[in-house]
Phi, psi and omega in degrees: 000130175270129181266153184225123177263140180248128180238128183222112171284137187232119179213106175055045181249035184302342181270353190231324196297328181292310182296317176300319177291321180297328175291332171280324178297327190264019176295137175297335176242109189290143177297141178302323184198150173238113184255104171264119178242112182284130184251053178082032177301141178246010178251218187262007188305314178300317188287331177286318179293324180295323178298316177290334176296324171296316177288337178221083190295140173067019174251324186247121173253137185245133174233157179243135169268139183297326180218165177294123185237350177096152187303322179292320178297322185290316179303318182290328177297316171305318187294326184293338182251349182297157179228356184284164174291324177236153177247132167262098169284128188235124173278129196295342179266010180255177187222136174263141174277152196299338193255010183310296183300316177300306178311303190293320181300317184288331170297313183297323176287335183266351184283138177283338180266159179276093178291131185248324177229124166268120175255126187237150169291161176206170177250133172266124181259111189269160185302326181278012169097342178290160177239151176227132180264122178258115175250143187234108189238011179285124175290328183268114182302322180292323174296312176305305186303310180302321184271005183070030186251033175239048171069193173230177193308308186284333184286334193259172178222143191232134172297130185295317191290328182282324170298319177293328183289345178246021171074020178067204184289148172285112191283334180278352185273128188266347175204177185057029190293308179300331180282324169301311180298313179295324170308299185300323182292310178298325175293339180255018167098014174287135187270141175256130174236131183270128179255110181259017163278136178270119186232016183199150180240127172268112191270134174283127179266148180285326179221169171091346182280154181291329184298319180272330186277322187209070189294322181307308181293328177304302190287329171300316180291322175304310187285320179306317181296318184294329178296315185295315175301312184292329173292318171303315177296324173301305185298341184243026174048046179250008185281122173246172180307304190302316180295315180303314186287324170299319185290313178297319176300309185287321174302314171310305181295315184288332177285323169303317181294310179305329184299329181291335183254324190215085186297315185297317178295318183290321179290327178294320184283329172300309178305316182297317189245337189231017185292327179256020179263126178247127179263125184262332180245142181301139172265187182305325184256004186243174177226172184286334178293321180300309186292330177299317186284306178311308183289333177277317189244346176103173188299308190291324177297316180294326182281330171294319181286339185279008172294344176253008177253156182296146178294156183297146175288130183252030182265358179308143181289000000 
């Protein structure tokens, strides 16, 4: 039986933590341990966790950070004391379906490869009550990594020793954190198993997300990570036509989004990476009309004309 440790960074999540923790406690295959680390909360988060500790004795372990240090620092602190074979890094505002641990454990045991990362489809629960299902069908892990198609933190499962081998989470990184972690793991030989069964719900928050508070920084970091990944592929002679296409498409889409917040930086990045690239098929954020203008007159002219075209989709991870 595969053992799973759950690590939950908790910072001012009084509106979410009870439902989230109960979804972990009610797994059909119990977790080896549930490690909650409060990251300097000033609301009722700690009180809610302690109440659940009373209801579920010896199931939840609570540790406190003296001050707010951020989710990546907190995950690494939990990683240092966890004992399970695999780690469920759990965001307190998300929800696990009851069969997640049992289902993904069985997938790992049945796989002929030595699985190090389980990547899962998931459902995003939006603030307005609507839902969006995110499915990942890329067979090539590098393409999926470039395109942001390797799940999200809560949907996935990580082999503890392989996370430790790459020194855990990059603590100074404010976004693209799980993709930075998976990049370093895959680059050092970790094997990916894709799980197309939905076993988790990702809840959208009204406030506090990097997307809302610092969109410029978020998209700069997103693009910078793709630069790093593609440079790694070049340096290790791993570039294929499919991977190059994935890189160019995702760079184009994300540079278009960055253009809304930082035109100068977006134009500079486009010139550096995409000047000689001609897009014949629409990407996630473009249409045939947009590409017609782009291929004839260039990036800035196409962006000017796009005021009458739908804005780019900003749901890329």
